[in-house]
N, C-alpha and C positions, 0 to 999 in steps of 0.2 A: 701209521697214514704219512707220513715222514718220507719214508723209507717209501712208497707206490710213488709218493709227486716227482721224485727224484729219477725213480726209473722211468716213469713219463717223460717227463724233461728231458731226458738223454738221450731216447729214442725220438722224442721229434727232433731234437737239434742233432743227432744221428742222418737222417733220412735224407739224403741223396736221391737222385734221378741216375739211376744207375741203365745203361743202353744196350742192346740187346749184343752190341760185338765184345763187350765184358763179359757174356755169360759164356758159363763153361757145361760142356755136353750132360752134365746128372739132371738126368728128369726131375722135376717137381714131383710127387706124389699128390693123388688125387685128393687124400686126407688133408694136405697141408692148402692145396687151391681152396679148399670147403673150408678150411679154418679160417683164412683172408675172405672170402666171399660172407664168412661169417659176422664178420666185424662189421661188414659194410651194411648189412642189416641193423645195424644198433646206431644208425647216424639219424640228427636231427629231423625228424618231418613232421612241416606244415599239417594240422590236418590229420594227420597219419596215415597220408596215403599212400605212402614208400612209394615213391615212383622210380626207382632207379631198379633196372633190368638188365641181364648179362646173361651174356653167348660166351662159354669157354670154347676155345679150339685149341686142340692137343695133336701132334702126328702128325696125319695129313691132313684131317683139317684142316690144320694152322699153315699148311704149304697151299694149300687151295685158297684159303684166304688170303694168302701174299702173293699170290699168283692173281687173285682176283683186283688186289689194290692195284698191283703194277699194270694190270689191262687197262681198268679205270684211268690210270695216270695218262696212259699213252692215247687213249682215248677224246678225255677231257684238253689235254695241254694242248696248246696250240702247235705243229711242226715247227716253226721256228724257235720254240723256247724246249720243246723235247731235251732230255739228256738221258740217253741211254745210262750212264753211272745211275742214275737216283731210277733209271727204271729196276735196274740189277739189284742196289743196294733194298730194294722196297721187298726184292722177292728173300734176300739173304737176311734182311732183319726178322724174317716169320722163320726160315728154316734154323739161326742162331738162339732164338725165344725155346723155353722150354712149352710155356703156353702165353694164347692174347686172349683176353678176353675186352668183347666192345663192352662202351658204356653209355647203355641207353637209356632214355627217361621214357616211360608211361605217362603223358602228361595228361593231367584234370582240368582242361581248360572249362568246367565247368564251376570248378571249387577256387581254382589258384590261376594265379597268372603263372606266366610259363618259365619266367627267372627265380620264383622260389622253390621249381621242382629240380630246375640245375642248380640252383643252389644245397636242393637235399643230395642231390648227385655228388655236385664236390665232396661233399661232408662224408660220404661214403665211401670216394675214393681215397681221401684222407684216412680213413679208419682200414684202407683196403693198406694203402702205403706203409703206413705204419705199424701193421700187423709185419708185412711182407720183412719190414724191417727189423722187428725184431725178431723173425726167424729165419734172418741171413737172407734172403730171396730177395734180389735187387729187380726193380720196377720201376716203372716211368711210363706218362702218360701220355700220348703221344694225339695228335688232332690234322692228320694231313688234310689234303684238300678236297679228296677224294669219300671222305665220310658223305656227302649229303647224298652219294651216288649210290650208297649198297645196301638202302630202303630196300630195296625189291632181293639183294643178294641175302640179306639177314633175314626177311620175309617180317619184317615190322610191320604191325597196326598200321593203321591210320593217325591213331593218337601215340604213336612212340616215333625217338628220334634217335640215332645213334651223336652221340656228341663225342668220342673218345674212343681209343686202342691202350686198352692196359698189357702194355711186356713183362715179363718175367721171366724169371731165369735164375738160377743159383752164379756165383759170381765171387772171383777174389780180390776183386776192388779193393784198397788201403781207404780205409775212413779218408775220409774228408773234410776242414774247418769248413763250418759255412761262412758263406760272405754276405752277408746283411750290413745295415748301417743300424744305428741305436736306437731301439723302440723311443727313445726320448724325442724323437724326431719326426714321431710320427702321431703324437700325441698329445693332445689339449686338455689339460683341466681347466675347468670352470666348478666353484666353488661357491658361489655366490654370487 
């Protein structure tokens, strides 16, 4: 038991956002992607709604998604705020990633408030991030402003929303120490 908690603690403390610029060209096998997604399925979920929904974009699919995100950025950004560099980086990030997974929620508004379903999605994504770390797959959750405009492109239903993009790729980034303040600064104990 002690060994398991040590392994888990080490993975949690090691996990970092690894961005597409650091990804290698090595493709993540479908079996590894499925293993990462399978861990998402064991997140806590109130009333067992299992609200997480994922769409995996690989190969030409991820390139087209990157182009759509760039198109949406150009469409919704006022001309005086548009940056060609940002537009180009959106497409480049999609090319650099081995895959991009959209992080969607199927809302069950008759059973639960939206925030509870979003919390379940966040737990599912944490499971994915920890599993990716254990498999030496770099990953990060991106939430660009264009997400609200992706509904049609992703063919989401009326009760579905996209809350992010999960970029993944193998990488050669050296381990970094977490920058966290002590937990004691964030906890109050009341015992009487």
